[in-house]
C-alpha positions, -999 to 999 in steps of 0.1 A, spaced: 719 -317 -26 757 -315 -24 773 -303 8 776 -264 9 800 -246 31 791 -219 55 759 -214 75 725 -221 57 702 -191 57 669 -202 70 647 -174 58 612 -190 61 586 -178 87 592 -208 109 607 -229 119 632 -201 127 668 -205 136 676 -218 172 702 -197 193 730 -217 207 720 -207 243 688 -223 237 703 -255 220 726 -257 251 697 -252 276 679 -280 260 710 -305 260 704 -309 299 697 -340 314 662 -349 320 645 -345 352 618 -363 369 587 -344 358 569 -353 392 599 -344 414 603 -313 434 631 -299 412 609 -299 381 580 -286 400 599 -255 413 611 -250 378 576 -255 362 561 -230 385 585 -202 377 580 -212 340 543 -209 341 545 -174 357 573 -164 332 554 -174 301 526 -151 312 548 -121 307 552 -129 270 515 -129 265 512 -99 290 484 -116 308 477 -125 345 455 -155 333 466 -189 327 487 -201 298 484 -238 290 514 -256 274 508 -286 252 532 -309 235 518 -301 199 521 -278 169 499 -249 169 472 -268 152 466 -287 184 461 -255 203 435 -245 176 416 -277 181 418 -273 219 404 -237 214 373 -251 197 367 -283 218 371 -265 252 347 -237 243 322 -247 218 293 -272 210 282 -290 180 265 -267 154 279 -236 169 286 -207 146 319 -190 145 331 -161 123 364 -165 108 384 -133 93 398 -148 61 430 -130 56 451 -158 40 457 -197 41 459 -200 79 426 -185 83 413 -210 58 428 -238 78 411 -227 109 377 -226 90 383 -261 75 388 -274 112 359 -258 123 339 -276 94 354 -310 104 346 -305 140 309 -300 134 308 -264 139 292 -239 114 319 -215 103 312 -184 84 339 -164 65 343 -127 66 365 -122 35 394 -100 26 412 -97 -7 443 -113 11 462 -80 5 455 -67 38 446 -77 75 412 -80 87 387 -51 86 373 -40 120 343 -19 103 334 -52 85 335 -73 116 313 -46 137 288 -44 108 285 -82 108 281 -86 145 255 -57 146 233 -79 122 235 -109 146 209 -98 171 202 -132 183 242 -138 191 242 -170 170 279 -164 165 299 -179 194 334 -169 185 353 -146 161 386 -161 150 415 -138 140 450 -144 127 471 -119 142 498 -124 117 490 -143 85 524 -157 74 509 -167 40 504 -131 27 525 -111 52 497 -91 65 489 -83 102 454 -78 119 452 -53 146 437 -72 173 428 -43 196 408 -29 166 388 -62 164 382 -62 201 368 -26 198 347 -38 171 331 -64 191 324 -41 219 308 -16 197 285 -42 183 277 -52 219 283 -88 210 291 -116 235 313 -136 211 346 -152 223 375 -136 208 402 -160 196 434 -151 182 460 -171 163 492 -157 177 513 -186 163 537 -165 143 531 -132 162 540 -140 198 574 -126 207 577 -108 174 547 -85 176 532 -67 205 503 -90 220 484 -78 250 461 -105 260 445 -88 290 445 -51 277 429 -63 243 403 -84 260 413 -116 242 395 -148 254 418 -174 237 453 -168 221 473 -197 207 510 -198 197 536 -223 189 573 -228 198 590 -223 163 584 -189 156 594 -157 177 601 -180 206 632 -194 187 627 -230 196 622 -262 176 586 -271 166 566 -293 191 552 -270 218 520 -252 217 508 -223 242 471 -213 248 463 -183 270 426 -184 283 404 -158 299 379 -161 327 353 -159 301 368 -188 281 371 -208 311 334 -202 319 325 -214 284 344 -245 288 321 -257 316 291 -258 291 309 -269 259 297 -300 245 324 -309 220 342 -341 230 375 -338 244 403 -357 263 437 -349 256 428 -315 249 409 -308 280 419 -276 296 404 -287 330 430 -314 336 459 -289 327 445 -260 349 440 -283 380 476 -294 380 497 -266 363 497 -246 396 519 -273 413 544 -268 384 538 -300 365 515 -317 340 488 -343 339 510 -364 315 548 -364 304 557 -328 293 582 -320 265 611 -315 292 637 -305 268 617 -278 251 607 -265 284 643 -260 293 645 -242 261 617 -222 268 629 -211 299 661 -198 282 640 -181 253 620 -161 277 653 -150 295 666 -138 263 636 -119 253 635 -101 286 673 -94 285 666 -75 250 633 -61 264 600 -70 246 596 -34 233 633 -35 217 622 -70 203 592 -56 186 610 -26 174 638 -49 159 613 -68 140 595 -37 127 629 -22 117 641 -55 98 605 -57 82 609 -21 68 643 -27 54 631 -58 36 603 -38 21 625 -10 9 645 -38 -7 615 -51 -25 605 -15 -38 640 -10 -49 638 -40 -70 607 -26 -85 585 -55 -73 557 -55 -51 549 -71 -15 518 -92 -15 503 -71 13 492 -37 -2 481 -21 30 507 0 47 493 -4 82 490 -41 75 525 -50 69 537 -78 90 568 -73 111 576 -111 109 575 -120 73 573 -104 38 556 -120 9 571 -108 -24 548 -112 -56 566 -125 -88 560 -108 -120 538 -125 -144 554 -154 -164 579 -162 -136 574 -189 -110 583 -183 -75 590 -220 -66 615 -222 -96 631 -189 -81 633 -205 -47 648 -237 -60 676 -216 -78 685 -195 -48 685 -226 -25 709 -244 -49 732 -214 -55 732 -195 -24 722 -222 5 692 -200 15 656 -212 20 628 -189 13 592 -194 21 569 -207 -6 537 -194 -16 507 -210 -2 470 -216 -16 463 -185 -38 499 -176 -38 512 -209 -49 539 -202 -76 530 -165 -76 551 -153 -44 578 -162 -22 583 -152 14 611 -137 34 611 -146 71 625 -120 94 614 -131 127 630 -147 158 669 -149 162 678 -126 135 696 -91 130 706 -67 104 736 -85 88 714 -117 85 687 -98 67 712 -80 45 727 -113 36 694 -128 28 684 -98 7 716 -99 -12 707 -138 -20 674 -127 -33 689 -99 -55 715 -123 -69 687 -150 -73 665 -124 -93 696 -117 -117 703 -155 -122 666 -162 -128 662 -135 -154 634 -120 -134 627 -83 -143 638 -60 -116 658 -29 -109 694 -30 -93 697 -12 -59 671 -32 -35 699 -44 -12 712 -8 -12 681 7 -2 677 -17 27 715 -11 37 708 27 36 677 24 59 695 1 84 725 26 87 702 55 90 682 41 119 712 24 138 718 38 171 755 48 180 771 24 205 772 51 230 736 58 227 729 20 233 751 19 262 734 49 278 
């Protein structure tokens, strides 16, 4: 592509834009990862990252994508032939199921129509039928970025408890951590995994795994082979502030700065900002006379909105036109949504004007592409943002 002036609008649901503060923090010179300065830094960082998961339990950090943390969750807690129940809310739940099959597990799918999050009642009913407790883990994607739907993890925990079932609750929080409320301890999660490139505002390359005492106990009996992904090695040395092998030092510097930024804004304010920008985006979609892929009002994602294209119009053709004309990247449709939907990311380091700029690009793109729509989507989003903005004096107070 020819050079385009101005900033590029990266409106995909990850990787998300990296703030200058984090880029600057990552540019520090390397430290000896066995030395006392790094160990002191690491001890504080391991404590600080727990605050983002809202847990007192260990959080393990791997140099990997979130997919690596998925694998670590399985190999540390399960044995060949174990049955797992996957709540299929979209493409990333499908990928988790596929991994289970490749690893010699027996995944069972609890389906949805891909237009909503997981159904707690369906989960409870299925677990009650499993009187012999063959299901060893329930796998839930907190925020399904392919469809723009959230699953209420606290509802899933209540369903497991109501069924009096001992299965581990495993949560994919890759695109929800630091964008949506996640309460590891309060919600009784056993394994929660995440990645650096979403709400944490970092480049890709680092994953996180919070683990409960129940999950650690399961790891003592698990029979799937593991070496690099072994939690034992990490848990043994992390309290000293270091790692059993070379850690991603630059990314860890960035993580420290990201956590500081999140706490400066306040986690509740971070979550409220994401909810507000998500609602503004949906109002624009309704204003255009289009539909979001998620049809469940309670299930709308605060992190990403998937927009269904009208019949006869290809979402990827539309995305290409927007990129070439307005220097903006929109998320592609995945699996069942390929060519049928595009995704607007509104998570991480973003604000009102960023979203309004992105929505303006979408509205102009719809016009250029000849996609049937109504005028005024951006105006509807702008009106909502203006109505819900707090005066500067109120913010200062």
